[in-house]
N, C-alpha and C positions, 0 to 999 in steps of 0.2 A: 319537303320536299312536298308541303300538301298541295296541290292547286283544285279550285275550281272547275269540274267537270261537266264540259253539255249533253245535254241528251243526246247530241248527235256525234259525241266523240268516236274515233277508233272505227270511223266508213273511211270505206276505199273505195273510190267509182270503179278501182281496177276488178275489183272482185263484189261488187256487189251483182247478185244474181236473182235473176227473176223467177220465182216460182213464190210455194204457197206459207214459207217461212220468211218471206221477204221483209227486212225491217226490224230482224232479229238476229242478236247478237249475242255466240257463246264463246268461251272462255275455255281453251280446251288443255287440260293439266296432264292429262293423261299421256299413258308411253302404250308400247307394243302395238296391239293388234286391237284388241276390243273396243276401246274407250274409244283410241282413232277415229276406228271407220262408222264408228256410232256417230261421230263427231263430224265425219265425212256423207255419211247419208243424212246428218240435218243440211250440212250442205248443200248436198245435189239439189234438197225443194228451195235454197235460196235464201236460207241462214247466211249470215258474215261470221266466220269461223278464226279464230285467233289463237293459232298453236301455240304454246308458252310454256319451254323446255327450259331444264336448269343448265348451267353452264356447261355440264360432261354430254347435254344431251341426251333426245331419243334410244336408248338403247337399240331401236331398230336400226338407227343407222348404219351401227356397229355389225348387222348379220350379214353372213358370208356372200358374199355377189360378186356376179360377175362383170357387174356396172365397176369400175374402177370408182368414180362423181361422185357415187350415192347409192343405198341399197334399193334393190329392186323390192322389197317389202313395206320397206319406208314408201317410196314414193307412189306406190299402190293403195294405199292406205291413207293416204293423208293430203290426198286430191281438194282445190279450192280452198287455200286456207291461207292468212299471215302467219308469217311465222317473227317468232320474238322471243329472245333469251331471257332468261329472268332469274336472278339469285331470290328465289324466297327465304331464305335463312337471314339473308339480310336486313337489317329493319329499312331502308334504303330502297329496296328490293318489292319487301311487304309494302310498302307507301303506294311502290306504284301498281301494286296488284290489287290495293285498295279503291283506288281511281279507277282500274278496268270494271273491279265490280259496280261501282257506282250507273255506272253507264252499259252493263251485259242486260241480260237474260236467261241466261243461261250459265255455270259453271260445270264443269263434267270433271272428275279426278279420279284416278282408282288407287291411288294414296291405299293402304290398310288402314282397318276406324282407329287403331291409336294414333297411325300419324296426323292425320286432319288436326285435331286439337295442336298437337307439336308444332305443328305450321302455325297456327291460332285460322286456318280455312275450314272448321269446322260450320256446320251448318247453324249451330246457334251464334255464334260468333257472326259470321258475314251475312246470315239472317238481318241485324242491326243496322249495317251495312247499305243497305238495298231490300228493304220488305221486301220486295213484287221478285225475288231472285227465284228461280229453280235453281234447287243446286240436287244435281243428279252424284252421287258416289258409286263407283263400279271397287267390287270386291271380291279377291276367292271363295270367299264363302259365306257373306253378308254378314251383319254387322250386330249379333248375337252370338252365342255357344261359343264348346271350347275350341273351334276352327277359327274363333272369328281374325286374330291376327295370326295367322299362317300365312303365307306367300302361297298365291294358287297362279296356275298356267293350266292352260288348253290341257294338254294331255296326260297331265297331275288329275285333274279332272274328268277325265277319260275313265283314265283307271282304276278312282275313287266311286264314278260313279255307275259301274257296270257296262260302259258301252265296251272295253275292250275286252270283257267276256262275250258278251254277246255279239262280234263282230268278228271273233275268230272263239276260243272255247275257253275253261278257265285252267286248263293246262295250256293252251296255245293262245293266250290273249292277241291281240293285233288293235294296230294301233289305226285309226282312223287320219290320215294326214289329211293336211289342208285347214287347217284349225280352223276345226268345225263348230267348238261351242266356242271358241273366239267372235266368229264374224255370227253364230246368232245370239249369243249376248251382245253386239252391236246394234243387232234389229231390235232387241228387245229397249235396250236405250234408247236407239232413236223413236220407238214407239213410245213411249214410256213418257221422254223427255217431250215427245209433241202433248200429249195428252194433259201432262203437268199446264203444259201454253194454256189450250185448252179453256180447262179448269180456272186458270189464274183470270182468260180474261170477265169469267162470269166471277169469279169473286176476288178479285184484284189483289189475292194474296199469293203468298209464296209456298212452294212445295218443293219437299224433297222426294227424290225417285233414286230409289238403292235398285241394282243390278249385282247379281254376284254369277259367276262361271258355275257356282255347285246349280244354281236355277237355274241356268241355262243348259247343261246336261241335263236335269233332271228333265225340263220340260221338253226337249227334244225326244224324249224317249215315253212321251205322256201317254202314248199307245201299249209301252209296254210296262209301265208303272200305274200297273191295275193289280188288287190281288183280292183276289176273295177268302170273305170269311169259310173256312173247311178247306181253300186249298190247298197244297205243299206249298215246301219252298222252292222245291227246284223246277215249279210248272212249270210248263215247255212256252216259252216268252216268242219263239223264235213266229217272226215274219215272209218269210222266204218265201211261205206258200210251196215248201215240199220240192224243191228245186225248178216246177218248171217255170216258174219266173225266176230269172237271174241271169248272169254270163253261160254264154254257151259258145265252144268250139266250132269253126266253120270252117271250109277248108282251103281258108287265108282267111287271118283277122277272129277276129272274135266280139258276138253280137247278146247285147242283152232285150230279153224279151221279156212282154207283161204282160198274159194274161189269164189274168186272175178272174173276169166274168167271165160268162156264159160266149157269148156273142165274139168275143174276142178266142176263147180257145176254139170254140166251131172253127173260126178261119184261121186258126193256125194249124188247125188238121187238114182242113181241106188242102192250104196251099202246103204243104207238107206232103200229102200223099198218108197222110196219117188218118183217114175217115174212120177208120175202123175203130180206128181209140173213140171217137167223140161218138160213135153209137155205141162202145159199150159202157154199161149204168155201173162199171165198177167205177167210172171215171169221172161222174158228171156234176161231182163240185168240187169244188176248188180242196175242201175237208179228204172228200172221196183220193183225191190226185196223190195229196202229201203223204196221206196211207197207204199209197201205190205206188210208194218215187222210186223205188227199184227196177220196177217192170215199166214206167212211161218217159224217165228221164233216158235212157239209153235207145230206145226207140226213137226220141225227136230228134237225140244229138246224132245216133247215124242218119236219118234222112240229111240235117242241116250241112254237116258233111262234103255232104255235094254241090254246095256251092260255096261263093265266095258270103261273106260279108255284108261288103258291099251290095252282090245282087242279092241275097234274103232279104236289106231293107230295100231295094227295087218292086221287087216280087211282094211284100207284105201291105206296102203302101201307108195306108190309110186303115187298111183293114186289119191290123195287127200294130202295136207297138212298140217300138223296137230301135233300137238306134247300135252301130257298128262303132266299138270301141277305138274312140279318135285321142291322141294327145295335144294338151291347151294351145299348143306352137296352131295345130288348125282352127283355132276359134276367129284366130286374127282374120282370115278370108272365107270365112264360111259364109256363105248365101242370106244366111236364116240371119246370124250376128246383124250381117252388112244390112237385110231389110231394115232390123229392127234398130240401126244407129247404137250397138250399144258398146262399140270400140271408138274410142275417142282419139286426134292426134294430138300431142302434148308437146309444147317448149319449153325446158327448163334451163337453165342458167350451165347450171355443169356438163345434164347429159347432153343437150341439146333434144332434135327432135327425137319423142316417144311415142309408140300407141299402146293403150293400156283402154281399161274400163273404163265407158261412158256413165252419162249417168244412170241406176238403175231402176228409177222410178217412170213410170212416163204420164203425163199430167198432159192438162187439155191445153187447146190454141192459147186460151191465154199468158198462159207463161213459154217464156222462149228456152228452147233447148241448147241453147250457145254452151259451148263445151268450155268445165271448167279450167280456171288455172293450175298450172301443175305442181305438186308438194312444194312447199317452200325450203330454200338454201335454209343452213341454220346462220338464224337471226339474222334474216332477209328482212323482213319488217319492222325492226325493232326501230330506227327512228322511226317512220312514218307514222307506226303505234303514237309512239309517243310526242310526236307535231300535234298528233289529231287529241291529246289526252289536253293537250293544253303547254308540252315542255319544250323553253327553247333548244335552239341547236347546242348553246354554251351547256341546258344544263345537260340532257342527252349527256354532254363530250361527258362532264363529269361522273356522270352515274359510267360510261363503258369505262373512266380511266379508274376508277374503284371496283373494277368488276361485277359490278348489278348485273348489267346487261352485256349483252356483245352485236 
């Protein structure tokens, strides 16, 4: 069922967004968080993204959620995409994919390195189909090495890379919840693809982009990942400034304070009534305060317990960086979030109306900031995409009957 494909194929007027990447078409074959959200970041910048799911769907759809119709996590990381279900393991499904590849600018997947050749979607194969294709492969550990074909997940890489032991300790390691490695990998993915597209404008050639969760986990720790010659193995890599900068209890609520610079330290001491600490030469640098943390922190916390976290926020104002600990629910109506239009309202065929993250990047006036479409339902745009590839309604029906698409 091989058809000639127009370079204008699969564009949807409903999902074409203004932005620096307007006119760029991305095939998203990835699942879970890092790959899909990386592609969402490309959609946020104007790219048309087609999410291609296997017949069983993206596993993120099945994650625990209080929403009955759809997984909350799936909605959050797949906004602004067209959705298609395609069986890549069938010859018919593979033929459809190749038609898509011919009209695409970017393809992203998160299959393990050994899987891509087996599915016939490795870089060398698809580059022959589209010599200008930007091919982005996301893996757990990279394309080479003894762990190349091991499945990688956010918290697995947190544990391996030292994040957990530094968040807590080696004896009491702590996970950083929120899939921070995944989301940072997504940012690296979007940045890498954008750079490859820029290079293609100059060279006209395809480009391979390799992203891994291991690279992400280590890159997140670049300030810690420095080991000078002669230093012991157990060198102190703690960047928490000896406890002055950190979370502190108050009369009601918890307050985070950042007071590393001399300016902020002096303001903190003044506003808490601890000017004597600012005048003491034992505490006049960050390093000195870290050395005397057992002397300084108890005095600071005694002062902070005189007021609530919200009261201290008002007192410190712009003079001391701080924030009362809130819940994510508080962000939906926070005045600063509202002022920056960081939350948008979406309409979903199954979930209905919901609020969620808007575009995370702000561009100039030449690009509109209209709300992106909600994440697609399972196979929502399969027929639309096939029709734009030149497939007839009868051909689409045959593919559905054969289980190639849904």
